[in-house]
C-alpha positions, 0 to 999 in steps of 0.5 A: 375474352376467355377470362370475362374481360369486355373487349367491346360492349356498345350498350355499356362503353363504360365496361370495356376493359372491366371484368364481367365478375365485377358486375352483379352475378357476373361470376355466375353468368360467366360460368354459364358462358363457359359451359355453353361453349365448352358443350356446342361452341354456342347457345342461347341463355336466359338471365336477368340483367340491367338496362343501359342507363338504369344500372341503379334500377332495383328491377332487372328485366329478363334478357336472352343472349346468343353466345358463340365461340370465336376460336381464332382469338378465344373470344366470346361473341354475344348478342341480346335483347330484352324480352320486355321489348320484344313484347311490346313490339309484338303487342303493337304488331298484334294491335295493327293486325286486328285493326286491319282484319275487322268483319261484319257489317261495315267492318264494325266488328272486331277481335280483342285480346286480354292478358289473363292474370287470374283465371278465377276472376276478381277486380283485376283478373286481367289487362287489356292486351290488344283492342282495335276499337278501344285503344284507350283500354290497352294496358288497363286492368279489368274487373269481373264485377262489372254488369251489362245493361241487363244487370248480367255479370257476363264476364264471370260467365266466360271466365267460368266457361273458360275454366271448365271447356277453354272456350265458350260463347256469352250473350250479353247486352252492350252499347255499340261504340260511337252509337247513340242507340240503346244497348243491343244484344251481342254474342262473343266467343271467348277462347283460352290460350293457356300457354300465353295466358291470353284470352282471345275474343270476338263478337257480333250484335244480333241486329247486324247479323239478322240484316246480313242474314236477310240480304244473303237470302234474297241473293240466293233466291236470285241465283238459284233461279238463273242457275236452274234455267242455265242447267237445263239449257246445257244439258240439252246440247250435252245429250244431242252431242253425246248421241252422235259420238256413240253411233260413230264409236259403236261402228269402230268398236264393233270391228275391233272386237271381231278382230280379237274374237277371231284371234282368240278362236285360233289361240286355242290351237296355236301360237298366233298373234294379233296383226295390230295393223287392222286395228284403228283405236289406240286402246286396242292396239295397246291391248293387242300389243300386250296380248302378243308379249303374253303369246311370246312368254307362253312360248318361251315357258313351254320351251322351258317346261319341256327342257325341265321335264327332260331334266327331271326325268333324267334326274329321277331315273338316275337319283339314288333317292326314291322320288314318287308323286301321289294324288288322292292316295295313289302312286301316279309316278315312281322313280326306279330307286323307289322300286329298289327301296320298296321291293316293288316294280313300278307297275305294282307301285302305280296300283297301290296306295301310298300308306300300304308301304307304311309299317302298321305302327304308324300307318294311320299317322302317315295316311293322315299326314298325306291327306291332310297335306293334299288338302292343304293343311299345315302338317309336318314336311320331313320326318323318319318312318318305318316302311314294309317291303314287298319282301316283308323286311322293315326299313327306315327312310328319311321322308320329305314331302311337299304338295304340288299341282300334277295335271292341274290337280293337288298332288304330294311329291315326296322323296326318301332316303334308305337310313336303316343302316344309320338307325341301326348304328344310332340305336346301337349308340343309344343302347351304348349311351343308355348303358353309360347313362345308367352306369353314371346315374347309379354310380355312387362316384361323382363322374364329369367330363370337362373339355376347354374349362367348361363341363360337358357332362356331369352325373347325378351323384356330382350334381348332388355333391356340388349342390348345382344342377346340371345346367348350372354346372354346364354354364360354369368354368370347371374350377368354380366349384374348387375351394379358392385355396386350391383353385390355382393349383387346379388350374396349373394341372389343367395347363399341364394337361393342355401341354400333354404333361401328366398331372397327378392322376389321383389327389385330394381337393377341396370344393365349395358347394352352391350352399357354401359348404366345404367338401373334400374329395378323393379325385382322379382324372384321365386325359381322353379325346372327346368328339375330336377334341382333348378333354378330361374325364374324372371321377370323385368320392366325397371323403368329407367325413373322413377328413372331418374325423382326421382333423377332429382326431388331430384337433382332439390331440391338439385339445388333449395337449392344450388341456393337459398343458393348461389344467392345474393338476399334474398328469404323468403317463408311464409304460408297465415298466414304470418309465415316464412317457408323458409329463404336462407342464403342471406335473413339471411345476410340481415335481421340478423335473422338465419334460425333456428330463423326465421322459424315460425316467423311472416314476419313482425317481421323479416322484419320490412320495412320503406319508405326511403323518410318519414319513414312511413310504406309501404303497406303490401306484403302479403296482396297485393299478396293475394288480387290480386293473382299476383306478386307484385313489389315495386317501391319505396326504402324501409329500414329495420333494421337488428336484430342488429339495422343496417339500410339497403336499400333494393328492394322487391317484392313478388309472390304467391305460387300456388299448382297444383290446381292453388290455393295460398298456400304461398308467396314467397318474394325476397329482395335485399340489395342495400345499396351499390349501392344507396351509389355508385349511390349517389358518382356518382352524386357527382363526376359528379357535381364535374367534371361539376365545375371542368371544369369551375374551370379548365379554370378559374384557368389556366387563373388566375394562368397565371395573378398571375404568371405575378404579382408575377414575377414582384413583385419579380423583384421590391423586388430585387431593394429597401432595406429592409426598403423602404416603397416600399418593405413593400407594395410589401410584403403586396401585395405578401401575399395577392396574396398567398391567391389568389393562395390558392383560385385557388388551391381550384378551381383546386381541382375540375378540372381534371387538380388538380391531386395530386402531390404525394411524399412518406410520411413515418409518415402520423401521424406527418402530420396528428397531426401537421395540426389538431393542426394548425387548432384548434389553439385558439378554445375551442376544446380538441384535442386527437390523437391516432396514431399506432406506425408502420404506413405504408408509403403513396404516398399522395400530402401534401398540398391536404392532409392538406387541407382535414384535415384542412376542416374536423377539422374546420367543427368540431370545428364549430359543437361544439361551446361550446367546446368539444373533436375532436378525431383522430385515425389512424391505418393500415388495409387490405382491399379487392379492391372495388367491387373485389371478396371476395378471391381476395388478400387484399390491405394495407390502412391507416384507419384515423377516425375523431370523434367530439362531435358536433350537428350531421347531419340529415338523410336528409341532410346526403346524400348531404353533399358532393355536391358542394355548399351544406351547412346548415351553414349561411356563408358557401360556400358549397365547403369544404366537396366537396373538401375533397371528390374530393381529397380523390377519386384522391388519390384512397381512400374512405370516409364514414360518420356516424352521429347521432343528438345531439351525433356527427359525425364520418368521416372515410378516408381509404388512399392506403398505401405502406406496408413495404415501405422504409422511404421517404427523408424529404421534400425538403422544410425543407432543408437550402436553399444553393444557388450557383451562375451559368449561364445558357442559357434558352429558355422559351416557352410560349403563354402568352407574359407577361409570357414570359417577366416576366419568362425572367426577373426573369431568367436574374435577376438570372444571365442567358441568355434567349431566347423566343419561343411562341409555341413548333414549334418555340422552336424546331427551335430555339433549332436546330439553337442554336445547329448548332451555337454551342451555345445550350440551357442548359434548356428549360422551356415549357408551358404545354398547348399552345391553337392552338399550339404545347404544352409542352408534344408533344414538349418534345417527339420531343426535346428529338429525336433531343437531348437525353440530353436536359433538360426541365421544364414543367410549367402550371397553369392547367394540363390535365392528370398527366403530372405535377404529374408524369413529369419524366415519360414524359422526364421532369427534373423538374416542375414549378406550376404556379404562382411561385415566383422568389425564387421558380424558382431559387430553381428549377434551383438550384436543376436541375443544382447542 
């Protein structure tokens, strides 16, 4: 059924009720059956399927099945047969056929068939398919290595012949089947049937063929002798009978011919018929009947011809068309209309040659046409030509001619119509058309006519405008050249035309040229009637350039507006009275005035300028420009106060706005906010001054710290020997305290030097440090401290010593500014700021904002820009380094510092320090931990260019129980380190001076040392460092840092941290 379930299967009854899908490849087979049924309802299919009882056989023979759809029950009915069964049946039938159809002497010759396996030969190149004489060979393989009795490999020879030609003859020596005689020469014919891969062959033995040929010769000789004798006798009898018949017939035929001869003699004079009764032969009777029919037809034709002549004569006489016949160039007939057109009477026309009427301009051409036509040549039958009448007038005729036979000879029959009036109208119309064509062709305007959506006329200007040829345009709908944006609008206008409504007669429209360019047209159209139908005539002028200029003007205005709104400089335009007519966004930001408020205001009200150096009013920009008529550039810096009262420093200039006549019609003022630029320049000047001082201070601090290191060391050593109650210890202790102040002074000097880079550490709560330092600085003063700290202050990486110095200096300055007491307010909070100089959309960075505000006397405006300059002070006892040092420390921390002050009100310093948003809390400073020194012994190499430093450091180390060696520079230190490694007495630590004048310093030495011994430990020591080696010593390979000057206890803490 349609689902593949077997309903009947005699070959495999066990599958009835089961699905075809359960058998191997059954699903694919069912799909093929369905495809056949869905196509034609029936068809054949070839596939491989097992035979009944051989389901387990691996070889599945090929089967052919016929499938038909039985639609009443939706069944698939099929029948099939295995191809190998068919082949065996065919093979058996072939053998039977060949056995019956033998040939030759005693039917001894036969046909045999070979199934070809390999045309190139070989041991098994074929299988015997059929052989009537040797059935025992059927089904056996045949090899080409078998030779005949003479040693000839004849099978190879016939295989070669089959490969080359497909058939061949081969001779070989072969023994007759069933004969005891010696082998005989045999010739066989072999033919290859490629489609079936079969070789069909048959042969005969030469002795048998010779015997058959001899027998045939004897028989042929006997038969020929007998046949010649019989032929002679028969010929004699036939000849005699023929003579008798000829004599009889000749008499009868002579009579018949006499009858016909008399008939033809009379038929020339009249229409006489033959009396067939006088004729006895049937052939002549039939001929007479045919002749009589011809006579009857002739009578009918003559009567019809007579009627036709009468009709033609009547038609020709009454016809308005000139009709004539000329033969060999002369008129032989002309009707009355011909005389009317030509002006010649008929008798004169019949005396004339036909070309004598033709106008001289075309006479030779028409004469040649007539002669050629009469001769049978193919020339134009119809054409228009000019003639000259008898009165000398020129007429145009529409001439038509044909070749006829007149009185048995070729002639020309022609007719002509007078078209003179029509030709004149055509010429007038052509003249008008030519005038229109010239006008349209030379017109700069594009002119066209369209009718029923199609262009029917376009002038060259329109083709040039659109880029299409005239042929292309006439094949297009008229709106196809319209730009898609406006196509629907034009279609609507066209519909209004069709409805008789009046669309706009003139409008602007966009088109799209063939090259894809967009053009604008000034378009006008009128409704007209053209060839009896409604049409539209239009003309268009290219206004693309005008539109581009207009668009560019609009774009220029937009660009100008965008430019004015986006540039950083403020732009203000005024009229000659000084009233503002334009103000851009930048000018709004600088002045604080919005556009709607500023327009119409006096310039002096919006832009109130003062000189920065003395506060005087500057020159009036408007007066300067009106007076000179040229641009004015101010050299001095001026200040303005915004609408909100904020002071800003600006650079300004002005220029006249001139009309087309060159007269000034207004003034344009350009202002630039240079407040930040001035401040930056001032900061740069301050930084340069600090750098100059730093160069000097660094050198002094380096040498001074080396001296202090020696003094500190010796004092530390001296304090180790007397007890705490000894007088010497008391004085040593006081000396050490005094040296601490000297150490503080060198630290201040280093703050200005490049070597004073902060040694930063992460401080989790900078607010606590801020409050502690402020309280300590104001201790004993009349100042009330008010601290406001945010609860969630971010951690910051700072040098706590330098930061404390900043707060201390600012607190002391505030205290000195409030001699009668007051309140010092300190506030700290988190803030996100854009990096300095970065774009506004750049991601903001975390800062801690610290504001310190006093209620002191304030700072005057003229001093405010100089307070960070080194050595600048307004105090009698001041050094001028305090605020300079504050500025330097904040800058070295990559922070910012700002100041605002008002005389009699107070001063506010704002510090902005980079913070670490969300950073983990730092460990407490190690100085707060209890000292838990543990005694140990180490071998230490001290590298320093100062001998006194080497000695003091070595003495302190030995006092702590360590073994010490010395090196004056890096090269000596490396040599001693390597020597110690060879002696297997390596150093546990190297203390390196960072700077060795004229030699290898610590930075270079540690690099080479770590290459020698990657596990080496080293401490860097310096009274002044270039770069950030001291601040980031770990990055350079050091394990610790010892800043000069250091005490014995300081050195011990470093070693304890390093080794424990």
